[in-house]
N, C-alpha and C positions, 0 to 999 in steps of 0.2 A: 588612497579612497579607501573607507573599512567598508564589510561587509553588512547590508541589512543587519537588525538587532532580530534574528527570529531564534529562538530556543525549539528547536526536536527533540529537546528530551523528556520521553516517556514514551506513551502509548498511543498508535495511534490506529484503530481497525479502519482498514481498506473495505467498505464500506456494500455489499451490493445493492445493483439497481433495483428495485421489486418492478415488475410486470401483472397484470391481473390477466385474468382467464381469457381474453380477446388479443393479449401480447402488449397492450398499451403501457405506456410507463404510468406506475400506480403512484402518485405523487403525495396521495394522505397516509400509504403505509409508508412512505419512506420518512415522512416527519416522522409519524407512531414510531418507529423502527430507533428514528433517532432522540425520542423525547427518552423514551427506555433507557438507550446508552448515556443519555447524559448524566443518567444517576451517579454513575461509576467517574472516579477519578482523572477519566481518559484527557491527553492531550489536545487532541483534536482527532480529525477523520480524512482520511484520502478517499475523497470523492472521485470516482469515475475512473478506477483503477483497472487491474486485471480483471480484481473480482466483481469487477462494476458493470462487467461487460461492455467496456467503454467503444470496444471494437465495431460490436454491435446497435449504436445509436447513434442515429443523425445528429447535424450539430444544433438542430432546434430541438431536439430531445434531450443531448446535452446540458442547454441553459437552460430549461427549464428544469432538471434534476438540480445544478448549482444553486440556480435561485433561491428553490425551495430548502434544497440543506443551506443553504444560508442563514434561513427565516427561521430552523431548526435549532441551529447550532449556536449558542450563546456566544460570546464576544471576547470573552476570554478562553475558547479552542478554539485553536485552529483548523482553517478548512481548506488543505488543500487537494488542490483539483488537476486531477489527470488531463494533460491537455496535447500532451504527446501527437503528433502524425507524422503521414509518410514525408508529405515536403516539410523544408524548413519556412516557406510561405505560410502553409496551414497552420503551423505551430505556431506562430508568433500570431497570427488573427484568430485562434484559441485561445491561447495563454492571455491578450488584452480582451478576450469578451470574458473569460474565466475572471480577470483583475474584475471589470465589471458588476460580476455575479457578485463580490464580495469574495472572492478565495486570497488566501493570503501569502500563498504559495501553488506554484505550479510544477507538479510532477512531470518529466519529459521522458517515455519512454524511446529508448534508439529506436529511430529509423530501418526497417527489415527487412521490406519486400526486398530491393535489390543487394541480398544480404553482402555475396563477395565484394561489392562495391563499398560497403561501408567501412573504409578504411579508417586508423585512426588519425588522417588529416581529414576525411570526410566529416567524422563524427567532432572533431574538434570544430571545423568550420561551421558544421551547424549549428550546434550549441553556444557557441559564441554569439553568432548570429541573432539567436534569438534571446541570448541573454540582454542584447545591447538594444533589443525591442522591446523588451519584456518591462509590464511597469512594475511587477512586481518579484520577488524573490524566486532562482528557478531550483531544482533537484534534479541530476542527473536519477536515470533509472535504467537497471540493467537488470533484466528477467531472461536470461540466455534460453531457460527454457522453452520460453514461447517464441522468440523473437530468431533462436539461434545466432544471435549477434552481442559480442559482451565488448566494453569499452577498459582498454588493457589499465594499467596504473599508472603508465607514464602519461597518460592520455586525460585519465581524471587527475593527476598533479599537475597538467598545465592547463585543466579547465578550471578547478581548486583554485589559480592564483584570478579569475575576475572578478570582481566587485561584486557580479548580482546570482554569481551560483555559490550557494550555499551549503550543497551535499547532496548524498547521494544515498539513494533505497537499491541496498545492495542482494536479491535474491537468487545469488550462483550459489551462495553455497560453500562455495570456496576460501576457506578459513584462513589459508596464506593469504591470498590475493588479499582479503578486506585487512590482514594486520599489514600488508603492506602500503594499502591505502592510505590506511589514519598515519604510518608514519612519514610517506612522502606529501600529505598534503596540511598538515599541521594543525592547529586547535581549533583556528576559525573557519576549519570546515568541517561539517557535521556528517555521520554515517550513521544509516539504518539499517539496522537487520532486517533483511524482507522477508523472514520466516521464525515464528516460533520454537521450528526444531531445530534451530542454531541461536537463538534469543540469546541465552545466558553465553554462549562461548563469543558470542559478538558483543557483549557488551563489556566481557573482560579482555577481548583485544582493541576496545577503546569506541565502539559505537555506543551513542549517547540514548539513542532506545531504538523503536523496535515498530515496523508497517505488519501488524501481523492479522492474517486471516482468523484465528484461533480467538484475538481477541471481541471478535462480532459475536461467539458463543460462548466464551469465556472469559469475558472481560476481566474480572475482579483475578482472576489469577495468573494474567499476564501483568497487570500490575503491582501483584506479589512480589513478581519473582524480580521486577524490576527493583521494588523498593530494597526486600532481601540484599541484593547485588551491591547497592549504593549502602546498604547497611552494612556490610561486609559481613553477613550472614552465609557463606557462602555453601556451606554443607546442605542448610536448609534449601537456597536457591537451586542446588543440585538434583536435589530430593525431587522438586516442583518440576524443573526441565524436562528429569528423567520422567514423570506423567504427562510430563504435553506432545512428548514425541507420537503417539500412537493415537490419542488424538488430533490431533493438527495432521499426520500423513492421511484421517481418514477424509480430511474435510479439504484435502489439498491434492496430495499425487494421486488418492485411490477412488476418490468420485468425484474431486472437482467443484465447479461452482456449482453444477446442481445436488450435489454432496452437501456446500455449504447451504445453501436453501432449505436442504430438507433439512438439517441441524436445526436451523434456527425457528421452522415449525415445532420442531420436538418440542422445543423450549419456549414456547409461545410467542416468540416475535414471528411478523408476515414473510416467509420466505419465496411463496410463490413460483412460479414455471421459470425456466432458463428460456432464453430465447435461443429459436431452431438458428443455425442447426446443431444447437446443442439438446441431448436428450433428458429428458427428470429419469432417475433413477428407478429400476426395477423395485418390484416388491423387493425379491429377495436381498438385494443391493439394501435396501429401506430396513430390513433388519437386521442385517451384517450393522449398520450405521447405528440402530437403535440400541445394538450390542454393545459396541463400542463407546457411546456413550453412558451407557449403563454401569458399564464397568470402570469407565474414567469418575464416576460420582456426580455427572451431570444432570441426571434422569432420576 
């Protein structure tokens, strides 16, 4: 049986979920941000990923976000829905609801609360069961920085044989592991680099695209790197990759989601507050972020 034909080539911003001053989901602001991002040649969006604070949203809120996002995302751009939950049963249910809301594929983070029990066998059983019950294609999602759970390459290779598991978002940053994933899974399985910090390295090793937080604030730069790589202009691509590293670090590891939302505000998008227990940036942190964006030529 052939895999569903969905191309993950290109750049996919993992979009933040906007909240208003009272902490409610700001649907109108989400739509406005998407309308602005739609002006770029992005391949689609990840909605309700880690940068979308998905772990802090109720199921009802998640469905409202997905339905609103789908209305604002053109049919020629993919909507990849974060639908991973702790239990297999929950994940199947949310994936089906995401499909009803118009998602083209589901991005499924590793279950991790019982991290020591998330053995290769447990993870394989989970993903195969979800893929069996999912009406849309499934992507694995490994982000050990947050979950402290990773999927080894042998398990990824096993899961890649499932007809409804089409790829993986790898945020770990282990380039040897990513290369081995590409080697073991074959051409029908698509790897997405999970950070702009190693986007070019990922593409060089066989990734087809990237799910990049940086693409929220510098979409054209991310698209340019992908274009330069495909054109074989490696010197120019490497220079752009070097430019990306400090800006990307500021809105990911250094300042996190609060930094990403603050950067969006500085660039004229709607960022808004993070949801507690996350904290907003301090004044000193905002000044430091402003300096990074200014030095990077974004402001």
